[in-house]
MDTraj code that builds the backbone (N, CA, C; nanometers):
import mdtraj as md
import numpy as np

residues = "GLN LYS GLU SER LYS ILE VAL ARG GLU THR GLU ALA ASP ALA THR ALA PHE VAL VAL CYS ARG HIS PHE GLY VAL HIS ALA ASP THR ALA ASP TYR LEU LEU LEU TYR ASP ALA THR PRO GLU VAL LEU LEU ALA ARG MET GLU THR ILE ARG ASP THR ALA ALA ALA ILE ILE ALA ALA ILE GLU GLN GLU ILE GLY THR LEU SER GLY ASP PRO ASP ASN VAL".split()
xyz = np.array([
    [-5.0896, -4.0016, 3.6458],
    [-5.0842, -3.9091, 3.5334],
    [-5.0547, -3.7673, 3.5823],
    [-5.1319, -3.7206, 3.6814],
    [-5.1104, -3.5856, 3.7327],
    [-4.9719, -3.5731, 3.7954],
    [-4.9292, -3.6766, 3.8683],
    [-4.7979, -3.6726, 3.9327],
    [-4.6868, -3.6564, 3.8295],
    [-4.6963, -3.7278, 3.7180],
    [-4.5909, -3.7172, 3.6178],
    [-4.5891, -3.5778, 3.5546],
    [-4.7050, -3.5152, 3.5397],
    [-4.7082, -3.3784, 3.4864],
    [-4.6425, -3.2824, 3.5853],
    [-4.6678, -3.3007, 3.7129],
    [-4.6042, -3.2171, 3.8152],
    [-4.4530, -3.2338, 3.8092],
    [-4.4074, -3.3575, 3.7981],
    [-4.2632, -3.3840, 3.7921],
    [-4.2031, -3.3211, 3.6670],
    [-4.2671, -3.3401, 3.5524],
    [-4.2145, -3.2831, 3.4267],
    [-4.2087, -3.1312, 3.4323],
    [-4.3143, -3.0695, 3.4818],
    [-4.3172, -2.9238, 3.4903],
    [-4.2143, -2.8723, 3.5908],
    [-4.1986, -2.9424, 3.7008],
    [-4.0982, -2.9029, 3.8003],
    [-3.9593, -2.9083, 3.7394],
    [-3.9284, -3.0174, 3.6715],
    [-3.7974, -3.0307, 3.6068],
    [-3.7757, -2.9200, 3.5038],
    [-3.8740, -2.8958, 3.4200],
    [-3.8601, -2.7957, 3.3141],
    [-3.8416, -2.6556, 3.3709],
    [-3.9238, -2.6192, 3.4662],
    [-3.9163, -2.4839, 3.5222],
    [-3.7895, -2.4630, 3.6038],
    [-3.7503, -2.5628, 3.6807],
    [-3.6279, -2.5498, 3.7600],
    [-3.5052, -2.5459, 3.6695],
    [-3.5058, -2.6248, 3.5636],
    [-3.3948, -2.6227, 3.4681],
    [-3.3860, -2.4866, 3.4003],
    [-3.4992, -2.4331, 3.3596],
    [-3.5013, -2.3001, 3.2979],
    [-3.4461, -2.1953, 3.3934],
    [-3.4826, -2.2055, 3.5200],
    [-3.4328, -2.1112, 3.6194],
    [-3.2807, -2.1178, 3.6285],
    [-3.2249, -2.2382, 3.6368],
    [-3.0795, -2.2545, 3.6496],
    [-3.0082, -2.1981, 3.5272],
    [-3.0577, -2.2291, 3.4086],
    [-2.9949, -2.1808, 3.2856],
    [-3.0028, -2.0284, 3.2780],
    [-3.1185, -1.9732, 3.3049],
    [-3.1339, -1.8274, 3.3017],
    [-3.0431, -1.7610, 3.4040],
    [-3.0395, -1.8149, 3.5226],
    [-2.9562, -1.7586, 3.6290],
    [-2.8080, -1.7602, 3.5889],
    [-2.7651, -1.8687, 3.5251],
    [-2.6260, -1.8805, 3.4803],
    [-2.5882, -1.7658, 3.3866],
    [-2.6804, -1.7283, 3.3000],
    [-2.6528, -1.6236, 3.2023],
    [-2.6986, -1.4853, 3.2480],
    [-2.7398, -1.4733, 3.3732],
    [-2.7772, -1.3441, 3.4285],
    [-2.9138, -1.2946, 3.3851],
    [-3.0001, -1.3864, 3.3455],
    [-3.1347, -1.3506, 3.3016],
    [-3.2313, -1.3756, 3.4163],
    [-3.3139, -1.2761, 3.4469],
    [-3.4130, -1.2913, 3.5536],
    [-3.5263, -1.3807, 3.5041],
    [-3.5641, -1.4778, 3.5851],
    [-3.6739, -1.5682, 3.5480],
    [-3.7666, -1.5862, 3.6674],
    [-3.8959, -1.5720, 3.6433],
    [-3.9961, -1.5890, 3.7490],
    [-4.0529, -1.7304, 3.7487],
    [-3.9667, -1.8291, 3.7493],
    [-4.0154, -1.9665, 3.7409],
    [-4.0844, -2.0122, 3.8681],
    [-4.0618, -1.9467, 3.9788],
    [-4.1286, -1.9867, 4.1036],
    [-4.2800, -1.9794, 4.0873],
    [-4.3280, -1.8809, 4.0133],
    [-4.4721, -1.8689, 3.9891],
    [-4.5257, -1.9909, 3.9143],
    [-4.4499, -2.0381, 3.8164],
    [-4.4931, -2.1551, 3.7405],
    [-4.4890, -2.2808, 3.8258],
    [-4.3879, -2.2915, 3.9106],
    [-4.3804, -2.4077, 4.0001],
    [-4.5029, -2.4132, 4.0907],
    [-4.5465, -2.2984, 4.1372],
    [-4.6653, -2.2942, 4.2228],
    [-4.7912, -2.3346, 4.1470],
    [-4.7998, -2.2969, 4.0198],
    [-4.9166, -2.3320, 3.9387],
    [-4.9338, -2.4830, 3.9246],
    [-4.8228, -2.5536, 3.9233],
    [-4.8284, -2.6988, 3.9049],
    [-4.8155, -2.7747, 4.0360],
    [-4.8339, -2.7059, 4.1481],
    [-4.8298, -2.7695, 4.2798],
    [-4.6999, -2.8448, 4.3052],
    [-4.5901, -2.7927, 4.2543],
    [-4.4604, -2.8555, 4.2789],
    [-4.4265, -2.8423, 4.4269],
    [-4.3771, -2.9487, 4.4832],
    [-4.3413, -2.9479, 4.6245],
    [-4.1899, -2.9500, 4.6386],
    [-4.1388, -2.9070, 4.7530],
    [-3.9941, -2.9162, 4.7756],
    [-3.9440, -3.0602, 4.7617],
    [-4.0272, -3.1561, 4.7990],
    [-3.9873, -3.2969, 4.7886],
    [-3.9660, -3.3384, 4.6430],
    [-4.0560, -3.2948, 4.5554],
    [-4.0411, -3.3261, 4.4129],
    [-3.9164, -3.2581, 4.3588],
    [-3.8969, -3.1344, 4.3940],
    [-3.7806, -3.0594, 4.3477],
    [-3.6512, -3.1270, 4.3917],
    [-3.6419, -3.1633, 4.5170],
    [-3.5213, -3.2288, 4.5681],
    [-3.5004, -3.3663, 4.5056],
    [-3.6079, -3.4392, 4.4841],
    [-3.5965, -3.5725, 4.4252],
    [-3.5468, -3.5664, 4.2810],
    [-3.5740, -3.4580, 4.2119],
    [-3.5361, -3.4439, 4.0706],
    [-3.4128, -3.3569, 4.0504],
    [-3.3449, -3.3207, 4.1586],
    [-3.2325, -3.2272, 4.1514],
    [-3.1215, -3.2745, 4.0571],
    [-3.0895, -3.4026, 4.0585],
    [-2.9830, -3.4532, 3.9718],
    [-3.0195, -3.4360, 3.8243],
    [-3.1425, -3.4672, 3.7892],
    [-3.1882, -3.4494, 3.6513],
    [-3.1862, -3.3024, 3.6125],
    [-3.2314, -3.2173, 3.7019],
    [-3.2321, -3.0731, 3.6768],
    [-3.0900, -3.0231, 3.6544],
    [-2.9989, -3.0640, 3.7417],
    [-2.8588, -3.0218, 3.7303],
    [-2.7978, -3.0685, 3.5988],
    [-2.8160, -3.1962, 3.5662],
    [-2.7554, -3.2512, 3.4453],
    [-2.8128, -3.1881, 3.3188],
    [-2.9422, -3.1672, 3.3164],
    [-3.0059, -3.1065, 3.1998],
    [-2.9621, -2.9614, 3.1833],
    [-2.9591, -2.8874, 3.2932],
    [-2.9146, -2.7477, 3.2876],
    [-2.7698, -2.7396, 3.2412],
    [-2.6848, -2.8283, 3.2909],
    [-2.5434, -2.8277, 3.2510],
    [-2.5289, -2.8538, 3.1014],
    [-2.6075, -2.9467, 3.0480],
    [-2.6008, -2.9766, 2.9050],
    [-2.6473, -2.8573, 2.8211],
    [-2.7532, -2.7925, 2.8636],
    [-2.8042, -2.6758, 2.7909],
    [-2.7040, -2.5612, 2.7970],
    [-2.6489, -2.5357, 2.9147],
    [-2.5500, -2.4286, 2.9312],
    [-2.4278, -2.4548, 2.8440],
    [-2.3785, -2.5781, 2.8437],
    [-2.2614, -2.6123, 2.7621],
    [-2.2903, -2.5914, 2.6137],
    [-2.4088, -2.6308, 2.5687],
    [-2.4445, -2.6140, 2.4278],
    [-2.4546, -2.4664, 2.3905],
    [-2.5134, -2.3871, 2.4767],
    [-2.5249, -2.2431, 2.4503],
    [-2.3873, -2.1787, 2.4478],
    [-2.3039, -2.2123, 2.5452],
    [-2.1698, -2.1528, 2.5496],
    [-2.0864, -2.1950, 2.4292],
    [-2.1025, -2.3184, 2.3843],
    [-2.0306, -2.3622, 2.2648],
    [-2.0780, -2.2838, 2.1429],
    [-2.2074, -2.2641, 2.1316],
    [-2.2617, -2.1881, 2.0190],
    [-2.2150, -2.0428, 2.0238],
    [-2.2117, -1.9852, 2.1419],
    [-2.1624, -1.8478, 2.1567],
    [-2.0171, -1.8400, 2.1123],
    [-1.9377, -1.9380, 2.1534],
    [-1.7971, -1.9417, 2.1134],
    [-1.7812, -1.9567, 1.9638],
    [-1.8630, -2.0397, 1.9035],
    [-1.8583, -2.0602, 1.7592],
    [-1.8957, -1.9321, 1.6854],
    [-2.0003, -1.8662, 1.7314],
    [-2.0456, -1.7436, 1.6658],
    [-1.9475, -1.6292, 1.6827],
    [-1.8789, -1.6255, 1.7979],
    [-1.7856, -1.5155, 1.8225],
    [-1.6505, -1.5397, 1.7572],
    [-1.6269, -1.6630, 1.7114],
    [-1.4986, -1.6942, 1.6504],
    [-1.3873, -1.7101, 1.7513],
    [-1.4204, -1.7184, 1.8790],
    [-1.3209, -1.7336, 1.9849],
    [-1.2888, -1.8818, 2.0018],
    [-1.1687, -1.9246, 1.9622],
    [-1.1356, -2.0667, 1.9703],
    [-1.1321, -2.1204, 2.1134],
    [-1.1158, -2.0336, 2.2120],
    [-1.1150, -2.0786, 2.3514],
    [-1.2545, -2.1139, 2.4001],
    [-1.3567, -2.0651, 2.3337],
    [-1.4947, -2.0916, 2.3745],
    [-1.5603, -2.2017, 2.2921],
    [-1.4839, -2.2715, 2.2125],
    [-1.5415, -2.3777, 2.1283],
    [-1.5169, -2.5112, 2.1928],
])
top = md.Topology()
chain = top.add_chain()
for i, resn in enumerate(residues, 1):
    res = top.add_residue(resn, chain, resSeq=i)
    for name in ("N", "CA", "C"):
        top.add_atom(name, md.element.get_by_symbol(name[0]), res)
traj = md.Trajectory(xyz[None], top)
């Protein structure tokens, strides 16, 4: 049970970091990772999920930005 919470929190915080970094937003997610005892091993083991989730979120945000701006190249 505790292990799955560590994995979920690691994925969520690392994904948030990647998305924020992509858009130039500073995020202190390292502090949250430490709170949940995330280890480098957990982070590396979940890297593919983190990457894929961050990519999906970034694509959705960029599509929405394109839609709102009326720029057909960003849709």
